[in-house]
VEXZA-273079 format. One record per residue (C-alpha): residue in three letters; residue number from 0; x, y, z; chain. Coordinates in steps of 0.5 Angstrom, whole numbers, always signed. Layout:
N
+--------+-----+-------+-------+-------+--------+
: residu : num :  east : north :    up : chaine :
+--------+-----+-------+-------+-------+--------+
:    Ala : NUM :     X :     Y :     Z :      A :
...
+--------+-----+-------+-------+-------+--------+
This chain:
219
+--------+-----+-------+-------+-------+--------+
: residu : num :  east : north :    up : chaine :
+--------+-----+-------+-------+-------+--------+
:    Met :   0 :  +202 :   +92 :  +194 :      A :
:    Ser :   1 :  +203 :   +99 :  +197 :      A :
:    Asp :   2 :  +198 :  +101 :  +203 :      A :
:    Lys :   3 :  +200 :  +108 :  +201 :      A :
:    Ile :   4 :  +195 :  +113 :  +198 :      A :
:    Gln :   5 :  +198 :  +113 :  +191 :      A :
:    Leu :   6 :  +198 :  +120 :  +187 :      A :
:    Val :   7 :  +200 :  +123 :  +181 :      A :
:    Ile :   8 :  +201 :  +131 :  +180 :      A :
:    Val :   9 :  +200 :  +134 :  +173 :      A :
:    Asp :  10 :  +202 :  +142 :  +173 :      A :
:    Asp :  11 :  +206 :  +146 :  +168 :      A :
:    His :  12 :  +210 :  +150 :  +173 :      A :
:    Pro :  13 :  +216 :  +146 :  +176 :      A :
:    Leu :  14 :  +217 :  +150 :  +182 :      A :
:    Phe :  15 :  +210 :  +149 :  +185 :      A :
:    Arg :  16 :  +209 :  +142 :  +182 :      A :
:    Glu :  17 :  +216 :  +140 :  +186 :      A :
:    Gly :  18 :  +214 :  +144 :  +192 :      A :
:    Val :  19 :  +207 :  +140 :  +192 :      A :
:    Ile :  20 :  +211 :  +133 :  +191 :      A :
:    Asn :  21 :  +216 :  +135 :  +197 :      A :
:    Thr :  22 :  +210 :  +136 :  +201 :      A :
:    Leu :  23 :  +206 :  +130 :  +200 :      A :
:    Arg :  24 :  +212 :  +126 :  +200 :      A :
:    Ala :  25 :  +213 :  +128 :  +207 :      A :
:    Glu :  26 :  +207 :  +125 :  +209 :      A :
:    Pro :  27 :  +208 :  +117 :  +211 :      A :
:    Asp :  28 :  +201 :  +115 :  +208 :      A :
:    Leu :  29 :  +202 :  +118 :  +201 :      A :
:    Glu :  30 :  +206 :  +116 :  +195 :      A :
:    Val :  31 :  +208 :  +121 :  +189 :      A :
:    Val :  32 :  +208 :  +115 :  +184 :      A :
:    Gly :  33 :  +208 :  +120 :  +177 :      A :
:    Gln :  34 :  +208 :  +127 :  +175 :      A :
:    Gly :  35 :  +207 :  +130 :  +169 :      A :
:    Thr :  36 :  +206 :  +137 :  +165 :      A :
:    Thr :  37 :  +200 :  +136 :  +159 :      A :
:    Ala :  38 :  +193 :  +134 :  +159 :      A :
:    Glu :  39 :  +197 :  +128 :  +155 :      A :
:    Asp :  40 :  +201 :  +126 :  +160 :      A :
:    Ala :  41 :  +195 :  +126 :  +165 :      A :
:    Ile :  42 :  +192 :  +121 :  +161 :      A :
:    Arg :  43 :  +198 :  +117 :  +160 :      A :
:    Leu :  44 :  +200 :  +117 :  +167 :      A :
:    Val :  45 :  +193 :  +115 :  +169 :      A :
:    Asp :  46 :  +192 :  +109 :  +164 :      A :
:    Asp :  47 :  +199 :  +106 :  +166 :      A :
:    Leu :  48 :  +200 :  +108 :  +174 :      A :
:    Leu :  49 :  +192 :  +107 :  +176 :      A :
:    Pro :  50 :  +194 :  +112 :  +182 :      A :
:    Asp :  51 :  +189 :  +113 :  +188 :      A :
:    Leu :  52 :  +188 :  +120 :  +186 :      A :
:    Ile :  53 :  +191 :  +125 :  +181 :      A :
:    Leu :  54 :  +192 :  +132 :  +182 :      A :
:    Leu :  55 :  +191 :  +137 :  +176 :      A :
:    Asp :  56 :  +192 :  +144 :  +174 :      A :
:    Leu :  57 :  +186 :  +147 :  +169 :      A :
:    Ala :  58 :  +191 :  +151 :  +165 :      A :
:    Ile :  59 :  +195 :  +145 :  +163 :      A :
:    Pro :  60 :  +197 :  +145 :  +156 :      A :
:    Gly :  61 :  +191 :  +141 :  +153 :      A :
:    Gly :  62 :  +187 :  +143 :  +158 :      A :
:    Gly :  63 :  +186 :  +140 :  +165 :      A :
:    Met :  64 :  +178 :  +140 :  +164 :      A :
:    Asn :  65 :  +179 :  +135 :  +158 :      A :
:    Ala :  66 :  +184 :  +131 :  +162 :      A :
:    Ala :  67 :  +179 :  +130 :  +167 :      A :
:    Gln :  68 :  +173 :  +128 :  +162 :      A :
:    Ala :  69 :  +178 :  +123 :  +159 :      A :
:    Ile :  70 :  +180 :  +120 :  +165 :      A :
:    Val :  71 :  +173 :  +119 :  +168 :      A :
:    Thr :  72 :  +171 :  +115 :  +162 :      A :
:    Ala :  73 :  +177 :  +111 :  +162 :      A :
:    Cys :  74 :  +179 :  +110 :  +169 :      A :
:    Pro :  75 :  +173 :  +112 :  +174 :      A :
:    Val :  76 :  +177 :  +108 :  +180 :      A :
:    Thr :  77 :  +182 :  +114 :  +180 :      A :
:    Lys :  78 :  +179 :  +120 :  +184 :      A :
:    Ile :  79 :  +180 :  +127 :  +180 :      A :
:    Val :  80 :  +183 :  +133 :  +185 :      A :
:    Ile :  81 :  +183 :  +140 :  +181 :      A :
:    Leu :  82 :  +188 :  +144 :  +184 :      A :
:    Thr :  83 :  +188 :  +151 :  +181 :      A :
:    Ala :  84 :  +189 :  +158 :  +182 :      A :
:    Ser :  85 :  +183 :  +159 :  +178 :      A :
:    Glu :  86 :  +176 :  +162 :  +182 :      A :
:    Glu :  87 :  +172 :  +162 :  +177 :      A :
:    Glu :  88 :  +164 :  +159 :  +178 :      A :
:    Asp :  89 :  +164 :  +156 :  +171 :      A :
:    His :  90 :  +170 :  +153 :  +172 :      A :
:    Val :  91 :  +168 :  +150 :  +179 :      A :
:    Val :  92 :  +161 :  +147 :  +176 :      A :
:    Leu :  93 :  +165 :  +144 :  +170 :      A :
:    Ala :  94 :  +170 :  +141 :  +174 :      A :
:    Leu :  95 :  +165 :  +137 :  +178 :      A :
:    Lys :  96 :  +160 :  +136 :  +173 :      A :
:    Ser :  97 :  +166 :  +133 :  +169 :      A :
:    Gly :  98 :  +167 :  +128 :  +175 :      A :
:    Ala :  99 :  +172 :  +132 :  +179 :      A :
:    Arg : 100 :  +172 :  +130 :  +187 :      A :
:    Ala : 101 :  +175 :  +136 :  +189 :      A :
:    Tyr : 102 :  +177 :  +143 :  +187 :      A :
:    Ile : 103 :  +182 :  +146 :  +191 :      A :
:    Leu : 104 :  +186 :  +153 :  +190 :      A :
:    Lys : 105 :  +193 :  +154 :  +190 :      A :
:    Gly : 106 :  +193 :  +158 :  +196 :      A :
:    Val : 107 :  +192 :  +153 :  +200 :      A :
:    Ser : 108 :  +196 :  +151 :  +206 :      A :
:    Ala : 109 :  +201 :  +144 :  +206 :      A :
:    Arg : 110 :  +197 :  +142 :  +212 :      A :
:    Glu : 111 :  +190 :  +143 :  +209 :      A :
:    Leu : 112 :  +192 :  +140 :  +202 :      A :
:    Val : 113 :  +194 :  +133 :  +205 :      A :
:    Ser : 114 :  +188 :  +133 :  +210 :      A :
:    Ile : 115 :  +183 :  +134 :  +203 :      A :
:    Leu : 116 :  +187 :  +129 :  +199 :      A :
:    Arg : 117 :  +185 :  +124 :  +205 :      A :
:    Ala : 118 :  +179 :  +126 :  +206 :      A :
:    Val : 119 :  +178 :  +125 :  +198 :      A :
:    Tyr : 120 :  +181 :  +118 :  +198 :      A :
:    Ala : 121 :  +176 :  +116 :  +204 :      A :
:    Gly : 122 :  +170 :  +118 :  +199 :      A :
:    Asn : 123 :  +169 :  +125 :  +200 :      A :
:    Gly : 124 :  +168 :  +132 :  +196 :      A :
:    Tyr : 125 :  +171 :  +139 :  +197 :      A :
:    Val : 126 :  +170 :  +146 :  +194 :      A :
:    Pro : 127 :  +173 :  +151 :  +198 :      A :
:    Pro : 128 :  +167 :  +154 :  +203 :      A :
:    Ala : 129 :  +167 :  +161 :  +200 :      A :
:    Leu : 130 :  +167 :  +159 :  +193 :      A :
:    Ala : 131 :  +161 :  +154 :  +195 :      A :
:    Ala : 132 :  +157 :  +160 :  +198 :      A :
:    His : 133 :  +158 :  +164 :  +193 :      A :
:    Leu : 134 :  +156 :  +160 :  +188 :      A :
:    Leu : 135 :  +150 :  +158 :  +191 :      A :
:    Ala : 136 :  +148 :  +165 :  +192 :      A :
:    Gly : 137 :  +148 :  +166 :  +184 :      A :
:    Leu : 138 :  +143 :  +161 :  +184 :      A :
:    Thr : 139 :  +137 :  +165 :  +189 :      A :
:    Gly : 140 :  +135 :  +169 :  +184 :      A :
:    Gly : 141 :  +131 :  +165 :  +179 :      A :
:    Ala : 142 :  +124 :  +161 :  +179 :      A :
:    Val : 143 :  +125 :  +154 :  +181 :      A :
:    Ala : 144 :  +121 :  +148 :  +180 :      A :
:    Arg : 145 :  +118 :  +144 :  +187 :      A :
:    Pro : 146 :  +116 :  +137 :  +185 :      A :
:    Glu : 147 :  +111 :  +135 :  +190 :      A :
:    Asp : 148 :  +115 :  +129 :  +192 :      A :
:    Ser : 149 :  +121 :  +131 :  +193 :      A :
:    Ile : 150 :  +127 :  +127 :  +195 :      A :
:    Leu : 151 :  +129 :  +132 :  +200 :      A :
:    Asn : 152 :  +123 :  +130 :  +204 :      A :
:    Glu : 153 :  +127 :  +124 :  +206 :      A :
:    Leu : 154 :  +131 :  +128 :  +210 :      A :
:    Thr : 155 :  +130 :  +129 :  +218 :      A :
:    Glu : 156 :  +130 :  +136 :  +221 :      A :
:    Arg : 157 :  +137 :  +135 :  +224 :      A :
:    Glu : 158 :  +139 :  +133 :  +216 :      A :
:    Tyr : 159 :  +135 :  +140 :  +214 :      A :
:    Glu : 160 :  +139 :  +143 :  +219 :      A :
:    Ile : 161 :  +146 :  +141 :  +217 :      A :
:    Leu : 162 :  +144 :  +142 :  +210 :      A :
:    Glu : 163 :  +142 :  +149 :  +211 :      A :
:    Arg : 164 :  +149 :  +151 :  +214 :      A :
:    Val : 165 :  +153 :  +147 :  +208 :      A :
:    Ala : 166 :  +149 :  +152 :  +203 :      A :
:    Thr : 167 :  +152 :  +157 :  +207 :      A :
:    Gly : 168 :  +159 :  +155 :  +206 :      A :
:    Cys : 169 :  +160 :  +152 :  +213 :      A :
:    Ser : 170 :  +165 :  +147 :  +214 :      A :
:    Asn : 171 :  +163 :  +140 :  +218 :      A :
:    Lys : 172 :  +167 :  +143 :  +225 :      A :
:    Glu : 173 :  +163 :  +150 :  +224 :      A :
:    Ile : 174 :  +156 :  +146 :  +224 :      A :
:    Gly : 175 :  +158 :  +142 :  +230 :      A :
:    Gln : 176 :  +160 :  +148 :  +234 :      A :
:    Gln : 177 :  +153 :  +151 :  +232 :      A :
:    Leu : 178 :  +149 :  +145 :  +233 :      A :
:    Ser : 179 :  +153 :  +143 :  +239 :      A :
:    Leu : 180 :  +155 :  +136 :  +235 :      A :
:    Ser : 181 :  +162 :  +133 :  +235 :      A :
:    Glu : 182 :  +165 :  +134 :  +227 :      A :
:    Lys : 183 :  +165 :  +126 :  +227 :      A :
:    Thr : 184 :  +158 :  +126 :  +228 :      A :
:    Val : 185 :  +157 :  +131 :  +223 :      A :
:    Lys : 186 :  +160 :  +127 :  +218 :      A :
:    His : 187 :  +156 :  +121 :  +219 :      A :
:    Tyr : 188 :  +150 :  +126 :  +218 :      A :
:    Met : 189 :  +153 :  +129 :  +212 :      A :
:    Thr : 190 :  +154 :  +121 :  +209 :      A :
:    Asn : 191 :  +147 :  +120 :  +210 :      A :
:    Ile : 192 :  +145 :  +126 :  +206 :      A :
:    Leu : 193 :  +149 :  +125 :  +201 :      A :
:    Gln : 194 :  +146 :  +118 :  +200 :      A :
:    Lys : 195 :  +139 :  +120 :  +201 :      A :
:    Leu : 196 :  +140 :  +126 :  +196 :      A :
:    Gln : 197 :  +144 :  +121 :  +191 :      A :
:    Val : 198 :  +150 :  +126 :  +190 :      A :
:    Arg : 199 :  +157 :  +125 :  +190 :      A :
:    Asn : 200 :  +159 :  +131 :  +195 :      A :
:    Arg : 201 :  +157 :  +137 :  +200 :      A :
:    Val : 202 :  +157 :  +142 :  +194 :      A :
:    Glu : 203 :  +152 :  +138 :  +190 :      A :
:    Ala : 204 :  +148 :  +137 :  +196 :      A :
:    Ala : 205 :  +147 :  +144 :  +197 :      A :
:    Leu : 206 :  +146 :  +145 :  +189 :      A :
:    Phe : 207 :  +141 :  +140 :  +190 :      A :
:    Ala : 208 :  +137 :  +144 :  +195 :      A :
:    Gln : 209 :  +137 :  +150 :  +191 :      A :
:    Lys : 210 :  +135 :  +147 :  +185 :      A :
:    His : 211 :  +129 :  +144 :  +188 :      A :
:    Gly : 212 :  +127 :  +150 :  +192 :      A :
:    Trp : 213 :  +128 :  +148 :  +199 :      A :
:    Met : 214 :  +132 :  +153 :  +202 :      A :
:    Glu : 215 :  +126 :  +159 :  +199 :      A :
:    Gln : 216 :  +121 :  +154 :  +202 :      A :
:    Lys : 217 :  +125 :  +154 :  +209 :      A :
:    Gly : 218 :  +125 :  +161 :  +209 :      A :
+--------+-----+-------+-------+-------+--------+
């Protein structure tokens, strides 16, 4: 059995798909085990190969979102990564709700893509900071219910500080620089935050805080 991270990529643009495959194949710990062009291909490949990760474009024939929803139901062990050109907020939210662990824009560098994929395999989530911050900004206009016994009360003061910066789109590295912490320490704090809030990734954690009015209470 291979010790490498096994990936499938489904994108209906051959030139882009081959470029991503060549990038991933250059990494000693990554192995591309399948490729396709349609939602049907995506579902079949996951069913046949049980990869660790699948990279899906939203615009594939049959719909990348439809494929994601089917894969989450049929094979939850495979982590879904959306790799798309779409910066639509509705697409980000729907992708996360559909079970995607990461939402990556196609302008990402090869080095960053590889780094994100390793992080997702390790159990982390990802959304581009600018998209996450913009998405969160759109939620601040309405009245938000504030339950008396909010689960947010379980967070320590340091965890509050980190969550506040996550909500503005800061990366772990940026948070570490602002709070004089190592990036590794920030990652440990983020793990605790995700567990306490019972969410899957940093974007959902920030959305949770917004939904429950915590950012307003702190202001």
